[in-house]
N, C-alpha and C positions, 0 to 999 in steps of 0.2 A: 401675066404669065401666058406664054404661047400654049395653044391647045395641045400640041404634041408633048410638051414638057409637063403639062398638067396631068395628062393621061398616064405618063410614065411615073409621076409622083404618086398618083392614085393606085397604080399597080403595085408599086413598092410598099405602100402602106397596107394594102390588102394582104400582100404576101407576109408581112410582119404581124398580121393580126391586129393592126392598130386602127382599122376602120370600124365604124359601127356596123352591126349586122345588115342594116338596110342598104348600106353602100357596097357590100361585097357580093360577088357572084356566088351562086349556090355551089356548095362543095361536093366533091366526090368522096363520100365517106367509106372508110374501110372498117367493118364491124367484126370484131373477134367474138365468137360464141364459144366459150370454153366448155362445151358439152356436146353430146351427140344430138342429132335431130329428134324432135318430139317432146323434149322436156321444157321446164319452165324458163330456163335461160334462153333457149332457142326461140321459144314463142315470144318472150319479152323482146329480145333483140330484133326480131323481124317486125314486131309491132312498132318498135321505136323507129326502125328504118323506114317503114311505110309512113309513119307520122312525120318524120323529117322531110320526106318528099312531098307529102300532103301540105306541109306548112311552107314549102318553097325554099327551104334552107339547104336542101341536099339535091344535087342534080342526079345523083345515082348513089346506090348503096350496094357494096359487095359484101358477102358474108363468108366467114371462114369458121366452120365447125371443127373444134379440136377438143374432144372429150377425154376424160380420165383424171383420176386423182383429185376429185372435188374441184376441178377447174385449174389445178396447178400446172398441168401440161399446157393448156391454152394460155395461162398467165405467163409462163416462161417464154413461150413464143412471142407473145405480145410485148413483153418487157425487152426481149433481145432483138426483136425485128421491127419495132415501131419507134425507136428513140427519136424524139424531136419532131415526130409527124403530127401536125396540128389537125389532121383529118382522120385520125385513128381513134376508135372507141372500143371499149370492151364491156360486156355485160358481166355483172358479178352480184354477190349477195351474201347473206348469212351463211350459206352452205360453204362458200369459199373460205370464210374465216374458220369454220369448224374443221375443214380439211387441212388448213395450214397448221392449226393447233395439233391435230393428230398425226399428220404426215410429215411435218417439219421439212417442207421442200426447200431447195436451195434458193428459190426466188421468193419475194415477199411483196405484198401489196404496197408497201411503203416505197417501192421502186417506181410505181406508176402514179398517176395524178387523179385524185378524187374529184369527181364532177358533181353527181347528184344521185340521191335516193329517189326512186320512182314509185314503187308500190309496196304494199304490205299484204301478207296473206298468211293464213293459218293452215296447218296440216290436218288432213282428214285420213283416218285409218279405215281401210275397207277389207272385206272378205270376198273371195271369189264366190260366184253364185252357188256353186255346188259344195261349198265348205260344210264340214260336219258341225262347225260352230255357228251360232246364231247371234251372238252378242259379245261385247267386250268382257262382260262378266264371265262368260264361258271360256274365253281366251285366257283371261287372268287365272281362272281356276286351274287350267291345264299348265299354265306357266309356273304356278306354284308347285305342281306335282313334278314337272320335268321341264326345266327352263329351256333345254336344248331342243325340245320337240316342237316349239313354236318358232317358225322361221319368219322373221320380220324382213320384208323387202322394201327397198327404197333407194334413194340417191347414195352418193359416195359416203365413205366413212367420214363422220363428223357433220353430216347433213342434219338439218333440224329434225327430220323424222327419225334419224339414228339416235340423236340426243333425246328425243321424246320417248322412244322405246326404252332407253336406259333409265330415264326418269320414271316411267311407268313401273318398271321392274323394282326400282328402289322404293317407290311409294307403296308397293304391295308386299314388300318384305323379301324380294328376290335379289340376289347378288347381281348387280348390273353387268359384271364381268362375265356372267354365264349366259347372257342372252345370245341367241343365234341370229345375227344380223347379216343379211345378204345384200351387198352393195352393187348397184348397177351404174353403168357409165352414162346412161341417159334415160329420160322418161319413157321412151318407146320400149326399151328393154324391160324396164320394171313393169309396165302395163302388160306386156306379153307374158311375163312370169306370173303375174297375178291371175290373169285370165286363164292361163294354163294350169293353175293350181300348183305351181312349183314353189310358191311361198305360202305361208299360212295367212299372214296379214300384210297388206301393202299400205304404204304411207306416202302422201304427196299433197300438193295444193289441190283444193277442190276443183279448180279449173281443169286440171289434167285428167281427173276421173269423172267429170260431170256427165259426159255422154254415156259412159258405161254404167253409171249409177241410174241415169234416166231410163236406160233400156233394160235394167235389171240384171246386167252382167256382173255387177259388183254391188255388195251390200255395205253401206257406210255404218260404222259402229262407234265412232267417236271423233271429235274435233278438238284441237289443242287451244281453242280460244277460251277467254274467260266467260263470254256469253255466246249464245247461239248466233250463228251467222244469219244473214238475211237472204231473201230471195229463194232460189232453188235449193239452197243448203239449210234452210230454216228447220227442217225436221231432224237434222243430225244432232244427237245429244252431245254436250261437252263432256270431257273426261271428268271435270269437277262435279257435274251433275250425277255422275256414276260413282262418286266417292273416291276418285283418283285425283289427288291434288297436283295436277300437272297443267301448266299453261306456258306455251312457247310459240313465238311468232316467227314468220319467215319474211324477209324483205329482199328487194332486188334494186340494183342501182347501176350506174355507169361510171367507168374510169376512162381517163385519157392516157396518152402515151407518156413515157418518162421524158423528162427534159424539155417539155414545152414551157413557154413563158406564161406569166400570170395573165397577160392580155389574151393569149391564145386559149388558156383554160377558161377565162371568163367568156370568151366567144363561144366555145363549145357549150358551156352552161346555158348561154342565151339561146343557142340553137335548140338545145334539148327542151328548154322551157317553152319556146315557141311551138315545138312539136307536141308538147303535152296539152296545148290549147287547140289542137287541130281536131277535126271531125274524126279522122282515122283513129286517133288515140282514144277519144271518147267511146268509139265503137269497140275498141280493144278492151277497155276497162269493163264495159258492160258484158261483152261476150265471155270474158274470162273470170268475171266476178272478182277483179282486182280492186283493192282499196287504194286510192291515191295517197301517197305519203311523201310529198315533195320536200326535199331538203337539199341545199346546194352549197358548193364552195367550201369555205372554212368550217361552216357548221356541220356539213356532211363529213368532212375529214375528222372532226372531233367525235361525231357520232360513231364512226367506224372504230376509232381507237377505244372508246368506251364500251362498244358492243363486243370487241375482241376480248377485253378484260372480263366482261360479264359472262360471255360464253365459256371462256377458259375456266372460270370459277365454277360454273354449272357442270361442266364436263369433269372436272376434278371431283366434285361432290358426287357425281353419278358413276364414278369409277372408270371413266373413259380415258383419262390421262394419268 
């Protein structure tokens, strides 16, 4: 085969996603971040983008923050604007499933392409430094007296911290429908509300609160894990330790655009897997105290379906649906 014909054939195969990763040029990735800056999805997406470049599989990464409705606004834009694009990715996670269950948006995750689960994380509940309460026990005591007087602040309706607050109420004998939950569009907004004392209790992943806990601006009073976390969060008692039988985890993953081929999906999965083996990703895991939770392709798609059913059952039991 003549050299010019060979190069044309190579280009055609690459465009179709039929070449192995090593034979393709690095891609220009478009990353949908369905949340405002400063939150877990934003942090995760930018860490993935940096890792993709560090691994040499992305020549560039552009980011599009589109917050609101537990990610449904960003999901709608991604589904409608990225059809068939083999270089488009979107960050998502358990929060998006909860938001879809409560909000019933016109778009659904089934319209996009499951790629991989990346990390797992538990929620930490904190008090502002100047709070009149000193512990989860004091918060619960007031919750029993007057459920509406405790303002829980966190991510969108249906987020894991929202579900956890409803579960706490149910476990201590309070009607979950009476909890006063304040939803924020992004982690930055929630952090400002907590620091300003505009909510009684804040909930999110430890990584989002770590610097404020370390400097004494926030006081952690409980974590939703079954056992205590390690590292800097090791001193935070679990809810179960405090007699509240609540355990719920948060996870984050990546989806591809609607309408891409299986070969293109597998290529994106391979790119992400290479990124997770990069130095940049290892540094992100350590910095944010994320637990690796790799699961890809069909296995990840099944996990999302199972998780959706499990979350819906939990939310029904907690009076949220």
